[in-house]
C-alpha distance (Angstrom), angle and dihedral (degrees) to the residues before:
residue distance angle dihedral
X1 . . .
X2 3.82 . .
X3 3.81 91.9 .
X4 3.81 88.3 56.4
X5 3.81 91.9 63.4
X6 3.79 129.0 87.2
X7 3.80 123.0 -144.8
X8 3.80 125.0 -145.5
X9 3.80 88.7 -107.7
X10 3.80 92.9 50.9
X11 3.81 93.5 49.2
X12 3.80 92.3 46.1
X13 3.79 91.0 51.3
X14 3.81 95.3 45.6
X15 3.83 94.0 44.6
X16 3.81 92.7 41.0
X17 3.81 93.8 -125.8
X18 3.80 136.1 122.7
X19 3.82 120.7 -86.4
X20 3.80 89.7 -117.1
X21 3.81 89.9 55.1
X22 3.82 90.1 60.0
X23 3.81 90.3 47.8
X24 3.82 89.9 51.1
X25 3.81 90.0 50.6
X26 3.80 87.3 57.1
X27 3.79 96.2 43.7
X28 3.82 102.5 39.1
X29 3.78 105.7 7.8
X30 3.76 128.6 -144.7
X31 3.81 127.0 -103.3
X32 3.80 91.0 -1.2
X33 3.83 95.3 -53.1
X34 3.80 125.3 103.5
X35 3.79 123.5 -154.5
X36 3.80 99.0 -120.0
X37 3.80 116.9 -141.5
X38 3.79 122.2 -145.3
X39 3.82 89.1 -124.6
X40 3.82 114.2 5.5
X41 3.83 90.7 -167.0
X42 3.81 95.4 53.6
X43 3.81 117.4 109.8
X44 3.82 89.8 -124.8
X45 3.79 113.7 45.1
X46 3.79 116.1 -139.7
X47 3.78 131.0 -178.5
X48 3.79 133.5 -158.2
X49 3.77 121.9 -123.2
X50 3.80 87.8 -116.9
X51 3.82 93.1 56.0
X52 3.78 91.0 45.9
X53 3.81 91.8 48.6
X54 3.81 91.1 50.2
X55 3.81 91.0 50.9
X56 3.82 94.2 46.3
X57 3.80 92.7 48.0
X58 3.81 87.1 60.1
X59 3.81 92.4 41.5
X60 3.82 106.5 36.2
X61 3.81 94.4 164.1
X62 3.82 88.1 76.1
X63 3.79 94.4 52.2
X64 3.78 105.8 105.4
X65 3.77 124.2 -173.7
X66 3.82 89.0 -109.4
X67 3.80 90.9 55.1
X68 3.80 92.5 45.9
X69 3.81 90.2 52.8
X70 3.81 92.5 47.7
X71 3.81 92.5 49.7
X72 3.79 91.5 47.3
X73 3.79 89.1 49.4
X74 3.80 87.6 54.7
X75 3.82 90.5 48.5
X76 3.82 95.6 -107.7
X77 3.81 106.3 115.7
X78 3.78 113.6 -168.9
X79 3.78 109.8 -123.8
X80 3.83 95.4 -53.2
X81 3.80 95.1 -172.0
X82 3.78 95.8 36.0
X83 3.77 117.0 103.1
X84 3.78 122.1 -145.8
X85 3.82 89.8 -106.9
X86 3.82 91.9 53.0
X87 3.80 89.7 50.3
X88 3.79 89.9 48.4
X89 3.81 91.9 53.2
X90 3.82 88.5 60.7
X91 3.78 89.9 51.1
X92 3.81 114.9 112.6
X93 3.82 95.7 -144.5
X94 3.81 91.8 46.7
X95 3.79 90.7 53.9
X96 3.80 92.7 48.2
X97 3.80 91.5 51.0
X98 3.80 91.5 46.4
X99 3.82 90.9 52.7
X100 3.81 90.5 48.7
X101 3.83 90.8 49.3
X102 3.81 90.9 50.7
X103 3.80 91.4 49.0
X104 3.81 92.2 48.9
X105 3.79 90.5 47.2
X106 3.80 90.2 53.9
X107 3.80 91.4 47.9
X108 3.82 90.3 50.1
X109 3.81 90.8 52.9
X110 3.79 90.1 51.1
X111 3.82 90.9 50.0
X112 3.80 91.1 49.8
X113 3.81 90.3 51.6
X114 3.80 90.7 50.1
X115 3.82 91.9 48.3
X116 3.81 90.9 49.7
X117 3.81 90.3 49.5
X118 3.81 91.2 50.0
X119 3.82 91.9 48.1
X120 3.80 91.8 50.6
X121 3.76 90.0 47.5
X122 3.81 91.3 50.6
X123 3.83 91.4 49.5
X124 3.79 90.9 52.4
X125 3.83 93.3 56.0
């Protein structure tokens, strides 16, 4: 079982990030997903391949080729048929921004209608 776990140092090295970045992923998460530790109170944090896969599926920009190979070696392939765009569509921040864009687009259409109405009204006077 021990060889199935990832340490903070191992994740940082494979994802090419700082050790503190991995600790922040556990504490605060990224894009609505936290990197769940086996035992958050343990002196040495460890993570399962499943937890790491779940986190990287929501945050594909951190998935390096080295990490992909390590996860595949541990029998945890990361969304093999999922494209980056499909992964992005499940992303919490992406969905919030998309909703905001749609709302702003609707407001812009309403403003254009009002401007057209005002212009027609001004032409008629």
